[in-house]
N, C-alpha and C positions, 0 to 999 in steps of 0.2 A: 641225325644231327652230329656233326663232326666235333670231336674233342680237340682242344687246342694242341697244335703240333702235328696232327695226323695229315693235314694238308695246308701247312703254314698256320698262322695265328687265326683265332676265331674269338669273339665277334669282331667285326670290322666297322670302320668309320672313315669319314673324310669331311673335314670342315670346309665351308664355303657353299657355293651354288651346287645344285643337284649334280652329282657326279659319282663315278664308281668308287665304292669304299675299299681302299687298299691298305688301311692302317689297322693295327690291333694293339690293345693295351691290357695287360693283366688278365687275358682270357675272359674279358667282360661279356656278359649277355645283355644286349640292348632290347630284348623282347620283341623281335620281329618274327613273323610267322607266315606260313603259306596255307592256302586251301587247296587240297589235292583230291582229284577223283581219278579212277582208273579208266574212265571213258566219258566222252561228251556226247549226249544224245542230240538228235536233230532239234532245231528251233521250231516249236509248234505253238508258240505264244502269239496271239493276235496283237497287232499294234493298237495303240490308243491315241486319241486326240488329247493333248495336254492343254491347249489354249486355242482360242479363236477370236477373231475380230470382224465386225462389230460384236459387242457383247450381246448375249441372249436377251431379247426383250427391249433392246435399246431403242430410244425414240429420238427424233431430231437429228438423225444421221444424215450427213452430207450426201447430196445426190451424186457426187463424184467419188464416193467411197470405193475402195477395193475390199475384197473379202480375203482374209488370211486364216489358215488352219495349220497348226504346228503339231507334229507327231512326236511320240516318245522314243522313236528309233528311226533309223534310216529306212527310206521307202524306195520301192521300185518306181522310178519316175515315169516309166512307160505306162503304168497303170493309173497315173494321175492326169486326167484329161477331161474334156467337156462332157464325156459320157458318165464319168464317175464323180465329178465335182461340178455341181450346178447351182444356179441361182434362179428362182422363179418368182414372178410377181403374184399379186393377190388373185389373179385370174388363172394361175397355174401355167402361165406362158413362160417359157425359158428366156432368160436374158442372154443375148449374144455377148460373149466375153472371150478373152484369151486366158489360158491357164499356164502357169509356170511353177517349177519346183526348185527350191534352193537346197542343194544337198548339204551345205555347210550348217544351216540352222534347222533343217528338216521341216521347212515351211512351204506349203503350197499357197499360191496367190491367184485369185480370180479377179481379173480386171475388166469391168464392163466396157464395151467399145463405145457406148454413148452414155451420157448422164442418166441416172435413174429418174423415175417420175417422183414428183413431190407427193407428200402425204400418202405414201403407199407402203404396205407391208410386204416385205420380201422374205423368202425362206431359202436358207442355204442347206444343201444336202451333200454330204460326202458318203458315198455308197459303200456298204459292207454287206455282211450276211453271207449267204451260201450261193448266190447267183451273180455271175458277172453281168455288167461291168462292176468291179469292186477295186478299191485301192488296196495295195498289198505291200508288205515289207519285202526285203531282199530275199527272205527264205520262202516267199510265196504265201505267207499267212495273210488272210484278208482281215480288214476291220470286222470285229465280231457282229456289229449291226450298223445300220445307217446312223450317221451323226447328223443331226438337224438342229437348226436354231433360226429364229426369226428376228427381224428388226424393222423399224418403220422410219422412213425418210422424213426430212424436215418439211414442214408445211410451207406452202407458197407464201412469201412475205407480203404484207400490205404494200402495194405499189401506189405511186410511181417509184421505180427502182433504178439504180445505177450500178455499173460495174465497180466503181470506186466511190466511197463516201466523201463528203466534202472536207473531211479532216485529213485525207490522204494527199500527200504532196510529193513532187518529184525530188530526186536527189540533186539533179542539175536543173535549175529553174530556167537558165538562159544559156543556150549554146551559141558561141560567137560565129554564127553562120548567117551572113546577110542576104542569102539567096531566097527567092520566092520558091515555095515548096508546098506540096500536098502531103499531109501526115495522117496516118490512120491506124486502126486496129481491127482485126477479125474477131467476130464474136458470135455466140449462139445463145438461144433461150431454151429453157426446159419446156416451156409452154407456149402455145400460140398467144399472140398479143399484138401490141402496137408500139412503134417508136414514135413518141410524141415530141421529142426534142433532142438536141445535140449539145454536148459539153466539151470543153477543152481547157487545159490549164495553161496559163501564160505568165511570163515575167514582164517587168516594166519595159523592156526593150522591144517586145513583140507587139508593136503598134500597127497602124494601118488597118486595112480591110480584111476581115476574116469571113470566109464562106464555108458553111458546113454542108456535107452531103452524106446521104445513106445510099449504099450500093448493094447490088447482088454480088455474090462471090465472083462472078464472071465480068463485072464491070458495068452492068446496067444501072443507070441512075434511077433511084427510086424516089428521092426527095432532095430538095436543096433549100437552104435559107441563109441569109446574111445576118451576122451578129450585129447587135446594136446596143447602145447604152452599156458598154463594157466598163468594168472597173480597171484600175491601172495594172493589177496583177491578181492571180488566183484563178479559181474556176469561173468560166464564163458559160452562159447557156442561152440558146435560142430555141424557141418553140416552133414546131412545124405547123404551118397553116392547115395542112391535111395530114393526119397521122398515117404512118406506113404500117400496114398489116404485115407481120412476119410469122413464119411457120416454125414450130418447135423443132429443135435439133437440126437446124439449117444454118449454114454459115452466111453471114453478111459482113459488110465492111462499113464502118463509119469513119469519116475523115473531115479534116478542115484544111483550108488553104490560107496560108499567110503570104502576103506580098512583100514582107520585109525579112522573113526568116526569124532568127533569134528565138527558136522554139525550145520547149522543155524536153528533157530526155533522161532515160535510165537505160544504159546499155546492158545487154544480157538478161533483161528482166523476164523474158519469156523462155529462156534457154532450157530450164529444167521443169517448169510447170507453168500453167496458165493461172488465171485468177478466177476463183469460183465464189460468186456472191449470188446464190440462188435467188431467182431463176436464171440469172445472167452468167455467162462464162466468157472471158477473154481467153482465146485458145493458146495453148503452148506452141512454141516454135515448131515442134514435131507434128502435132495434130493439125496445126493450121497450115502446114507446108510453107512455113515462114510467117512470122508475126513479130512486131508491127511492120507497117508498110509505109512507103513514101513514093513521091514522084516529083522531081524537080521540074517545075513548069511555071510559066508566067501567069497562067490562068488555072482555075480548078480543073483537075484531071484525075482519072482513076489511079490510085496508088498501087502499083503492082511490083514494086521492088522491096526487098527486105535486107537489113544489115544488122548482124550481131544481135538478133533477137531483141531489138530495142523497143522500148515503150515510149511513145510520143505523147502520152497522156491525153487521149481522145476517148470520149465516153458517150453513152446514150441516156435518154430518159425513156423508160419502158413502163407500159401499163397493160393490164389485161383487158382494160376497157378503153374505148376511144372517146 
């Protein structure tokens, strides 16, 4: 420790934001110190998990959840993959998922490629111990032991079910477009069931005849019905004479045709995420390869165009029984 004057003044200070202290006054000691060792040994300390989501033992977890695990130190991203970070269902079958690692916050994320099953217990495992595959830090130290936790997904709600509830409304109720057009949305269900009806939201200018259709993802017409006894505005519903059986985790399209236009709209609605109201899911723009969909046509036609991830407020009535 230098005495004042042997190498300029000591101690030193600088007022303001953090910066080099280059001033001295009356040889003052500000009581700052160092920790010094003659050598630094190799890092042999195993990493640990500091937090994870969903919480251990959680119930009612969304079927669209991701799984995240945060570590106490920087990890070797090459060791964090589907072999060392996995999710299994109650039958011990692995869930197909993508794995990513964020170096900035030391967090690994497991994203299932399809919605999880309802009312099912899943177990997360991050592998450690003495046998590869294991997650490791940058020094090659593995997690000391497997990290595991379990959670249970939400139960199947009592149906009939919709993607949107009756209180949900568009930001733009009436678009000033007077052209006949077919408008729709791509959706999936977590479970097998039946489409028993079609819904859409309308403003007071969206008059005329409205025809609803359920389609396969490739444009095969599965059911069609004409709306009747409509109210002036709000959600409208038509029930199908014969319910349409649909298969879990399969994409379908539901749409309606208006011969006067003036439809409801929210642009960018599906840009970053879909809508998850288990067991139904309106797909995100990315997962749906474009969602919502439209087709300018004088008569009902398969809507196969998409613009700006727009929501045209079309919905289904779904039931597990017909």
